[in-house]
N, C-alpha and C positions, 0 to 999 in steps of 0.2 A: 404858416407852413411848418415852423420849427418843431411843434409837438407832433404833427402828422409825420414828418420825415423820420423822426426817431422810431415811431411805431412801424412804419413801413420797412425801415432798414432791419429792424429786429425780426419782423415777420418774414422778410425775404431770406432769413437763415433758418426758418422753422423746419423741423423734421417732417411736418405734414405738407405734402406736395400741393394741396389745394390752397392752404394759407400761403405757401411760398409763391405760387403762381399769381395769386391775387395781388400780393404785395409787389411783385415785380411789374405787374401791369400798372399798378398805382404809380410806382416810381417813374415808369416810362411816360405815363400821362403827365406827371409834373414836369418832366424834362421837356416834353413837346409843347406844353401850354406856355411855359415861361422859363426859357433856359437860363437867363441871367439870375433870376430869383432862385432857381433850382440849385445852381452852382454855388450861389452865395449861402444858401441854407446848408449845403454839404460842408462848406468851409466852416460855418458856425458850429456844426455838429462836431467836426473834427477838432476844433479849437476848445470846445467846452469840456473842462475837466470834470464837470458834474455828470456828464452823459455816460451810458454804459460803454465799456471797451468794445463790445461787439458791434454797436451801431457806429461808433467812431471809425473802427477799422474798415467796415464796409463803405462808409461815407468817403473815406480817402481812396479806396479802390475805384469807386464809381467816378469820383473826381478825376483821378488819373486817366481812367478810360474815356473820359469826355474830352481829353486833351491829346490823346495819342492812340494809334492803332498800328498793328503789324502791317496791315495792307496799306500800300503807299497811297492809293486813290482815296481810301477811307480816311487816312490820316490828313490829307489835304483838305477834306471836307471839314474835319474837326478843327484844323487850324483856322480856316476861313471863318467858322462859327465864332471862335474865341476873338478873332480880330474885329468882328462886327459888334461885339458886346460893348455897351456904354462904359466909358472910362471910370465912372464913379463906382460901378459894380465891380470892375476889375481891381480897382484900388483897394476896395474893402476886402475882396477875396485874398489879394496878396498880402495885405496887412495881417489878416487872420492866420494865414499860413506862416508868416514869419513869426507871429506870436506863438504858434503851436511848437516851434522849435524849443521853447522853454518849458514845455509840459513835463510834469513828473512821470508821465506814462511813456515808457520807451517806444512802444509800438506807434503812438501818435506822432512822436518826433520823427521816427523813421519814415512813416507815410508821408508826412508833411515835407521832408527833405526830398523825397521822390517827386512830389507834385510840383514843388518850387522849380525843380530842374526842368519839369515838362513845360512849365510856363516860360521859363528862361529860354528854353530851346526855340520857342516861337518868338518871343519878344526881343532878346538880345541881338539876333542877327538883323532885326528891323530897327535897331538902335533905340528900342524902348526899354522901360525899366532901368534907366541908367544908375539909379541909386542902389540897386540890389546888391552889387558886390560890396559897396561901401558899408551898407547896413549889416551885411554878414561879417565883414571884417571888424566892425565895431563890437559884435558879440565876443570876438576873440581877445579884444583888448580892454573891454570894460572891467574894472576891478571886481565888480559885484557878479560877473558872469560865472555861474557855477559849472562844474565839469560836464554836467549833462548838456547844457547849452553849447558848450564848446564842442563836444562830441557830435551833436546834431548839426552844428554849423559846418564842421569839417566834412561830415557826410554829405551835406548839401553841396558844398564846393566840389567835392569829388564827382557827384552826380552831374553837376552843371558842366564840368570839364569834359565829362563823357558825352554829354548831349550836344555841345556846340563846337564850332571849329576854332582852332587857335587864332584865326584872323578876326574873330568876332570880339576879342578884347584888345584894348590898347596896352602897350608895354608896361605902363605904370600899374595898371590893374593886375597884369600877369605877375609883376614883381611883388605886389602886395599880397596876392594869393599865395604865391610860393613862400614868401616870408612867413605868413601865418601857418601854412601847412608844415613847413620844416621846423618852426618853433614848436608846433604842436607834437612833433615827434620827440621833443626833448625829454629825456628820462627824468631829470632832476625836478622839472616843473609840473609834470602832468601825470594824470591817472592812467591806468592801463587802457580804459575805453577811449580816452582822448587820443593816446599814442596810436592805438590801432586805427581809429578813424582817420588820423592824420597821415599815416603811412599808406592807407588805401587811397586817400585823396591824392597823395603824391603820384601814385601809379597812374591815375587818370589825368593828372596835370602835366606829366612829363612832356607830352606833345607840345605844350605851351611854352616850354622853357628853352626853346632853341637859342634865343639871344643870351640867356643866362648861362647856357652851357659853353658858349663861346668865350665867356669872361672867366679867366682862370680862377680868380678869387671866389666868385660865386659857385662855380663848378666844384672847386675843392670843398666848399662848405656843404653843398648838397651831397656830395659823395661821402664826406666824413660822417654826415648824419645817417645816411642809408646803411653804410658799413657798420656803424655802432649799433643801429637798430637791428641789424641782422644777428647781433649777439644777445638780444633781449632775453630775459628769463621766460617770457611767454611764447608758447609755440606759434600762436596765430599771428603775433607781431613779427616774429622771425620769418614766417612764411610770406607775409605781406612785403617785408623788406626784400626778400629774395625775388619776389614777383617784380619789384621795381628794378632790381639788378638786370633781370631778363629783358625787361623793356628797354632799359638803358643800353644793353648790349646791342640791340638792333637799331635803336634810334640814334645813338651817340657813339658808335663804334670808333669813329676816327679820333676821339679825344680820350680813349680809355687807357692808353699806354701807362701813364703814371700810377694807375690804381690796380693794375692787373696782379702784382704780387700779393697785395692785401686780399683781393678777390679770390685768388687761387687758394689761399689759406682758408678763407671763410667757406668756400664751396667744398674744399677737400674735407674740412672738419664736419660739415653738414652731411656729406655723402657717407662718410665713415661712421658717424655716431648720432646723427640727429634723427628726430621723428620722420616718418616717411614723407609726410606732406612737405616738409622743408627740404629733405634730400632731393625729392623730385624737382623742386625749383632750382636747386643747385646744379643739377645735371642739365636742366632746361637752359641754364645760362650758357653752358658750353655748346649745347646744340645751336643756340641762337648765334653765337660767335662763328660756328661752322657755317651756318646759312649765309652769314654776311660774307665770309671768306670765299665760299663756293661761288657766290654771285660776283664777287670782285674778280675772281679768276676767269669766270665766263666772259665777262665784259672788258677784261684787261686788253688794252691794244698797245703793244710795245712801240709800234711805229708812230702813233699819234703823240706819244709822250705825255698825255694829259690823264693818265689813269688815276683813279681815286686812290688815296693812301691805303696801302695793304700792309698791315702791321704784323702779319704771320704769327698771330698769337698761338694758334694751334700747333704750328711747326715748333715754336719755342717751348711749348708746354708739353709736347707729346710724350717725352720720356717719363714724366710724372702722371700726366693725365690718363694715358692709355692703361697703365696698371691699375689706377684707381677705378676706371670704368670696368675693367675685367673682373675686379673683385665684386662689383654689383651683380654680375651675371650669376653668381653663386647664391644670391638671396631670393630664389624663386619661391612662389607660393604653391602649395600642394595642388591646388585645382586650377592653376592658370592655363593649363592646356585645354580646358573644357570651354574656355570663353576668350574669344579673340579681342573682346573689348576691354579686358582687364589691363589697367595701366598701373604697373608697380615699379619698384626700383630696378629690377632686373630687365624688364621690358624697356624702361627709359635708358638704362645703361647701354643695352644693345643697340637701340636706335641711335644714340649719341655716337657710339663706336662706329656705326656704318657712316655717319656724317663725317667723323674724323677721317675715315678711310678715303672718302671722296675729297677731303681737303688736302691731305698730305700724300695720298697715293702710295707709291711703293715703300715709303719710309715706315708705314705702319706694320708691314709684313714681319720683319725681324723682332718686333716687340710683342706681337700677338702669337706668332707660331710656337714659341716655347710654352706659353700657357695652354695652347691647344694640345700639344704633344704630351704635356705633363698630366693633363686631366682626362684625356679621352679614353684612357684605359682603367681609370680608377674604379673601385667597386661602388662608391657612392654615386647614385644616379645624378645627383646635383652637379658633380664635376663633369660627368659625360655630357650632360645636357648643356652646360655652360660652355664647354670646349666646342661643341658643335655650333651653338649659337654664335660664338665669337668668330668661327671660321666662316659661317654663312654671312656674317655682318660685314666682312671686309672684302667681299667679292666684287664690289663696285668701287672704283677709284684706282687701285693698282693696275698696271698694264697687264695685258694678256700674257706677255712674255714672262712676267714675274709670277703670275698665278698658275699658268698652264702646268708646269711640273708639279706644283703642290697639289692641284686638283687631280691630275692623272695618278698621282701617287695615293691620294686619299679616296678616290672614287669607290674602289672595291671595299674599303673599310666602311664607307657610308652605306653602301648597298647591304652589307652584312648587318649594319646597325639597325636596319629596318626590321630586324628580328629581335631587337633588344627586348628585355623583359619589362622595361619601364615605358609607360605610355608617353610621358613627357619627352623622352629621348627620341622615340619614334616620330612624334609630331615635329620636333625641331629638325630631325634628320631629313624628313620629307620636304620640309620648308627649305632646308639648305640645298637639297638636290634641285628643287624648282628654281632656286636662285642660280645655281650652276648652269642649268639648262637655258635660263633666260639670258645670262650674261656671257656664257663661254661656249655656246653652241650655235654657230652661225656659218654653216657650210658655204653659203653664198659669198661670204668674205674670205673664205679659205681656211677658217679655223674652227674646229669643233672637238670637244672632249669626247664626243660620241663617235665611234668608228663602226664600220661594218662588223668588226670582231666583237665589240662589247655591247652592241645594240640589243642583241637577243637576251643577253644576261640582264641588262637594265630593264627591258620591258617585262621580262619574267618576274623580276622583283616588284615592279610597280603594279603589275596586274594581280599579283598575289596580295600586295599590301593594301590595295584599294578595298579589300574585304575586311580590313582592320576596323577598329573603333571609328565612329563618325568623324571625329576631329582629325585623325590621322588620314582617313580616306579623303577628306576634303583637301588636305595638303598634297596628297598624291595626285588628285585631279589637277592641281596647279602644276605639278611636275610634268604630267602628260601634256598639259596645255602648251607649256613652253617647249617641250621636246618636239611636239608637232609644229609649232610656229617656226622653229629653226629651219624646217625643211621647205618653207614657203619660198618660191622663186629660187630654189637651190639647184636647178638643172638636174643633171643625172643623179645627184645625191638624194632628190626627193623620192626616187624609186625605192630607196632603202626601207622606207616605212611601209610600202604597199603590202608586202606579205603579211604584215601584222595587223592590218587595218581591221579585218573582220573580228579578230579577237578584242581589239581595243574598243571597237563600237559595242560589242556584245557586253563587255564589262561595264562600260559607262552607262548603257541602258539598264543593266542590273543594279548599278549603284543608284541610279535616279529613282529606281522603284523601291529602294530600301525604306523600311518604315521605322527604323531605330534612330533616325537623326534628330528626333525631337522637333527641331524647327526644320524649315525647308531649305536651309543653307546648303546642305550637302547635295540636295537635288539640283539646286540652281547651279552649283559648281560643276556637277556632272554634265548638265546640258550645256553650259558655257564651254566646257572642254570639248564636248561632242562637236559643237559649232566650229571650234578652232581646228579640230582634226579634219572635219569636212572641207573647211575653207582652204586648208593648206595642203590637202592631198593632191597627188599628181592625177588630174582628171582623165587623161587618156588611158591610164591603167586602172583607175578605180571607179569608173562610171557605173559598172554593173553593181559593185558592192554599194555604192551610194543610192543607186536606183532601188535596191531592195530595202533601203532605210525609209523610203517615202511611205510605203503602206504601213510600216511599223509605227511611224510617227503619227500618221493620219489616224490609225486605229486607236492610239492612245488619246489623241485629241477628241476623237468621237466619243470615247469612254467618259471624258470629263463632262460631256453634256448630260450624261445619265446619272451623275453624282446626286446623292440626296443632300439637299441644302436646307439645313435646319436653322443654323445661326449665322451671324455676320462673319464669324470666324471660318465657318465652312465656305462661305461665299468668297472670302479673301483667299483661302487656300486654292479653291477652284481657279480663281482669277490668276493667281501666281503660276499655277501649273499650265494653264492655257497659254499664258504669256511665254513661258519657257518653250513650249511645243511650237507655237507660231514663230518663235525666234528661230528654231531649228529648221522649219520649213522655209523660212525667208532665206537662210543661208544656203540650203540645198537648191532653191530656185535660182539664186544668184550664181551659184557654182555651175549649174547646168547651162544657164543663159550666157555664160562667158565664152562658150565655144559653140560654133554652128553644128559641130558633130554631135553634141549632146542636147542641144535645145529641144529636139523632138521628144526626148523623155518627158520633159515638163509639159509640153503641149498636149501629150496623150493624157496626162493626169490632171490637166488644168481645170476641167469641168468639176471633177470630184473635189479637188482642193478648194476652189472657189465656193462651191456649196457648203463645204465644211466651215470656211471663214464666215459665211453669211450666218450660219447657225451659231457660231461663236459670238458674232455681233449681237445676236438676239439675247444673249446673256446680260448685255448692258453693263459690263464691268469695265472700268476705265483702264485698269492695267492692261487688260486683254486688248482693249480698243487700240492702244498704242502699237502693241506688237502685231496684232492682226492688220492694222493699217499699214505698217511698214512692209509686212509680207505681201499685201495686196499691191503695194507700189512695186515690189520686185516682180510680182506676177503680170502686172500691166506691161512692164518693160519686156518681160519674156514673151508675152503673147502678142504684143503690138496691136494692130488693127482689130485682131480677133476679140480683144477685151471689150469691144463695143457690145457684145451680146450679154455681158454681165451688168451693164450699166443700169438697165431699168430696175433691177432688184437692189443693186449696190448703192444707188444714188441717195436713198433715204439715210443711209449710214454716213455717207459723205456729208450730207446736210447736218446730221447730228454732230459730227466731228467739228465742222466749221462753227457751229453754234455753241460749242462747249467752252465758254469763256472761263468757267470755274476751274477746270483742269486744263490750263493753257497749254501744257506739253502736248496733249491730245490734239488741240486745235493746230499747233505748229506742224505736227506730223501730218495731219489731214491736208493742210495747205501744201505741204511738200508732195503728197500723193496726188493732189490735183495737177501739179506739175508733171509728175510721172505719167499720169493718164493723158495729159495733153500731148506729150511727146509720143505716146503710143497710138493715140487715135487720130491726131491731126484734126481735120475739119469734122470728123464724126463726133466730136465733143460738142459741136454747136448746139444741139437741142437742149443741152444742160447748162449753157453758158449764162443765160439770163438769171437763173437761180443761183449759180456759183458766184457771179459778179455781184449780185445783190448782197449776198452773205459777206463776201470779202470786204465790200465797201462799208457795210454795217459794222464789221469787226474793226476796220480802221477808225470809225467814228466813235467806237465805244470807249468810254473812260474807265470801264470795269476791266477790260481785257489787258493782260500783262503786255508791257511794251515790247517784250522780246518776240512777239508773234508778228509785229508789224513789218520788219524787214522781209521775212519770207513772203508776206502777202504782196509787197511791191514786186519782188522777183517773179511771183506767180502771174502777175499782170503780163509780164513779158512772155511767159510760157504760153498763156492763153492767146495773146496776140499773135505769136508765132504760129500757133496751131490754126487759128481761124482767119488769119490774114485780114482782108478788107472788112470782114464782118465785125471786126472790133470797133468800127467807127462809131457806133451808137454809145459805146462806153467811154469813148475818149473824154468828153467834157468832164465827167465825174472823176475818172481815174486820174487824169492829168492835174485836176484841181487838188486832189489829195497829194499827188507827187510834189507839186509846187509848194503846198503848205508844209510838207515834211521837209523839203530842201531848205525852207526858211527857218524851220525849227532847229535844223542842224547848226545853224550859225549861233544859236543862243545856249548851247550846252556848255556846262561848267568844265573848263579845260583842266581844272585841278582834280576833278573826280575821275579816277582811272576807269571805273566801271562805266560811267557815263560816256567816256571817250571811246571805249570799246563799242558801246551801243551806237555811238555816232558814226563810227566807221562801218559797222554793219548796215546802218540805215542808208548811208551815202552810196555804198556799194550796190545795195538792192535797188535804189532809185535809178542808178545808172543802168543796172541789169534790166529794169523795166523799160526804160527808154530804148535800149538796144533791141529788145524783143519786139517792142511796138514798131520801131522804125523799120526793122527787118520785115515784119508782118505786112507793112504797107508798101514795101519797096516796089513790088510788081503792079500794084493798083492802088490809087488814091493816096499817093505819098503826100499830096498837097494838104491833106488833113492835118499833118503835123507841122506845117510851115509856121502857123501862129505861135508854136511853143518852142521853135528853134533858138530864138534870142534868149529866152529864159534859161534854156538848157546850157547854152554857152556861158551865160553869166554864173551859173552854178558850177560849171567845170572850172571857171577861173577862180572862184572862191575856194574850191577845193585845191586847186594848184597853189594858191598862196598860203595854204596851211602846211607848215613844215612838219607837223606831227601826223600827217595822214599816213594810213596804213598802205602797205605795198599792194594789197588786193584792191584798194580803193583807187590807187593810181592805174592799175591795169584796166579796171572797169571804166574809168574816166577816159582813158586813151582810146579804148575800144569804141566807146559811144561816140567820140568825135568822128571816128572813121565811119561808123554806121550813119551818122547825120549826113556826112558828105556823100556816102554811097546811096542812101535812100532818096534824098532830096535833090542830089545832083546840082546842076547850074543854078537853081534857085538859091543856093546858100553862098554863092560867090561873093556877094556884097558883105554878108555876115562874116565870112572868113577873112575877107580883106581888112575889115575893121578890127579883127581879133588879133591884137598884137602879142598876146601871151601864148598863142598856139605854138608858134615856132620855138619859143623858149621851152615850153613844156615837152614838146616832142624831142627837142635837142637833149634835154635832161634824161629822157627815157632811153634815148638811143645810146647814151653814155653808160647805161645801167650794166650791172654784171648779170642780171637776170635775163637769160636768153629769150624766154617767152615774152617778157615785156619789150625787149628789143624788137622782136619779130612783130608784135602787135603795133608798136610805134612806127615801124617801117611800113606796115600795111596802111595805117592811118595817113601817114605822110603821102603815100601814093594816091590814096582816095581824094585828099584835099588838093593835091597837085593836079589831079584829073579835072577837079571842079574849076580851079584857077585858070586853066588854059582853055576851058570850054567857051 
């Protein structure tokens, strides 16, 4: 196979598509016929210094891709495949990979390091390959090991630490790895390549160093090496050392005190005079410290007395740190206003300044305002832009009382600055105005910088500036968005915007139609702002204006169906535009549905709107699919039982959405819409239930479907059961089996994985919601169908009760379903509740809660169980 594989690997990189395709097919065939032999031949190829660099490179890539995949279910398949390979094959492959670390070819060493880490990620958690760390450390201590071997070994150790959990290594191994890595950073003993690899490896190994950081002597040694390395001659090494400091700031905040003076000097020098890549990391260090202190402040509980150590580093450093950050604001790039994704020293400095403001509050104002006042009127645009950016950055953190006089005094100045000759200044001014309206315009709480006297002037400036360059117009959209949002639920104040609504809507539509935006970002912003303006308007005063918007948006949506689609780019643009327009219609439908006085406006247009949505679905673009689905959910809510007439045509698209496991967000939204339709149609949904339930059960069984779709499906069972009542009986065996399996799976989720815990909470809540819906559905007929499942449900509730990490929403759902069980099954549950010792304890806990809704639910449940017990 060895000769063959070289030829295939080279041919797979041919410029000739036919040669390439044939070679790829041959490689696939070898893989399918004999996977162990195939992987071994790839390892031989990678290890053989006589082979061409091109074939070795691809051998390494194919080998890596045979062990790992981005998709979780695919990765699981690959892991299982590797686990089943005979140990003799695996040992040969691993020996070859380790040998390749000594290759004279840098690319072969690098690829081998990556592949070793992938194998380690599978085997080390299973307590296999115990000798790996030892053999890598031997490479570092053998006198004959040359620099290239050390560099590749350190790179491998770094990748392994990135792949595995700190719990997978014993402390002796961690100590040995850290010793090797920190020694590798030593300037006197090692080459540049080795020191760079060591510093990068330390970055990945820091999570493993918890015990070492608790030991003062070891911590001092590590910190000394990192701080010395941050002064290296080589830029890349300095950058890597500062990256380590950023990670240490967030991981080991509580032990940083003794090193902060040294770190301040290092970061200060880097920000003032180092290469941008290093300076950015130096600023990031302080941003990380801010993040830690903001979190400590949020969770500080003075009453309990057990708050984590808060060292107030930012407060102590503010008088030097803030001026340093202000200086960075003057280092703008000429074209940074054209691209929001640009990340440079002035953007990083402004972001950090904003975090400092949130950390120290009012104390930042007297340090920043002299800079603002000195620079805002200077002839150099950089000074004016930096002053505006500084002002905009400190609006969150200080109190309203501290900021209000400054903002009121500066508002007119900012409105005039929208006429500045420089595009950067206008861009940042519009951003600052949007921040002011977001943070200091809240009439419902009694404070706003906008008054009846200045609103006309503000809107005149914004509606003029929205015609400016696309980047400025986009920020102006943001300002209008927050201006409108402030009037939501603002009582009489919400009428202030009504006289201007027609002009605002007209300008936003004109902006959405602009063709000079390059990309569709401005258009998306205009439509998002339009949505917010509609959503927050005073419906009793504006229904006529918004009613006129309906045919305008429908006309635009209809036009998208006529667009000439030549390329995939055209298709994408069409999809994005349709998504925006469906989004506007959804908001309008929801707005009119919220009041009985205006619902009739939607009912009159419902047939035409639905027809349009069905035509949009025929385009088969997934972005549209999501937005159109959501809009149809809103229409179902608005039209209620009348929605039944649309089902014959719409049902095929509902099926398509439920079958779309590739684009799982589409599937999730479709599941939600099934719930909306159930609530609208009640038992009129019955003719479609067999098909819907078959697809939902199939989705739950699928290993390909993203797990996040599963909780909404369980909730949907409850919606269907509530809608069709006793007719749900035929689905009970399958649906309940799935619910019981899922409740068992909840018990085996990794409690240390935050993402998994969130998922577990969603899953448990949705299972309870399903039970509630099904029990309520059977309450008036055939309640006995659920009796065989009552015991299991109570056991699941007890399991959740015993979990102290459960989410508040899970608690509410668990308490509610206990009440539903007693309510639906009545006296039949008397014995169950009698034996259920935890129930009283659980209800007692909930009745003591500060959450009124939870208390109310617990009171109701207590009443239901009480009724059963005396029956």
